[in-house]
C-alpha positions, -999 to 999 in steps of 0.1 A, spaced: 701 146 216 674 143 242 644 120 241 619 145 228 642 157 200 649 121 190 612 112 191 603 143 171 630 135 144 619 99 142 583 109 140 590 133 111 609 106 92 581 81 97 555 107 85 576 117 55 580 80 46 542 74 50 534 104 27 558 90 1 543 56 2 508 70 -2 519 90 -32 536 60 -47 506 38 -42 484 63 -60 509 66 -89 512 28 -92 475 24 -92 470 50 -119 498 36 -141 487 0 -139 450 8 -141 441 -9 -109 406 -5 -97 397 21 -70 391 -8 -46 427 -20 -49 440 15 -46 420 20 -14 434 -13 -1 470 -2 -9 465 31 9 449 13 38 479 -10 40 503 19 40 483 36 67 483 5 89 521 1 83 525 38 93 505 33 124 525 2 134 558 21 129 546 48 151 535 23 178 569 5 175 586 39 179 564 47 210 572 13 225 610 18 219 608 52 234 590 39 265 615 11 269 645 35 265 630 59 290 623 31 315 657 14 312 682 41 304 667 73 318 651 58 349 676 29 353 648 4 359 644 -31 345 621 -32 315 587 -46 325 568 -57 293 538 -64 316 536 -27 327 503 -11 318 519 13 293 538 -14 275 509 -38 274 487 -10 259 511 -3 231 517 -41 225 479 -46 223 477 -18 197 505 -33 177 488 -67 177 455 -52 166 472 -33 138 491 -64 127 458 -84 125 442 -57 104 473 -55 82 471 -93 77 435 -90 66 442 -62 41 471 -81 27 450 -113 23 423 -93 4 450 -77 -18 465 -111 -26 430 -124 -35 425 -94 -58 458 -100 -75 450 -136 -81 416 -127 -96 433 -101 -119 459 -127 -130 431 -152 -139 412 -126 -159 444 -115 -177 452 -152 -185 417 -157 -199 419 -126 -220 453 -136 -233 440 -171 -242 410 -155 -261 433 -132 -279 456 -160 -289 427 -181 -302 413 -153 -322 446 -140 -334 440 -105 -320 463 -84 -299 459 -51 -282 
């Protein structure tokens, strides 16, 4: 299997996985009644993870080509590698921000649910 064929196959797998994650996030959001804001965050998270996977694949491909195909020592400071690493760091930062917002939203939801349960318990009502 040559480099292009391998890269094409891995790209297809990554894209298929991303599509499945997007569909799953939508289904989960619908079934649990999450707000549209949380749904958008889940899709944004999946998108960032997908972009990171593509960047990691690109970096691996570059390193493979440089070391195996060309027989050179891998230079992480090469302009091509530095560019991909910078993109990965940027995506990782964005992903961390999205995950922090999601965690905050989950905590807010948990507090609201706990308050609602306490009110229901006090009034003897259930839904």
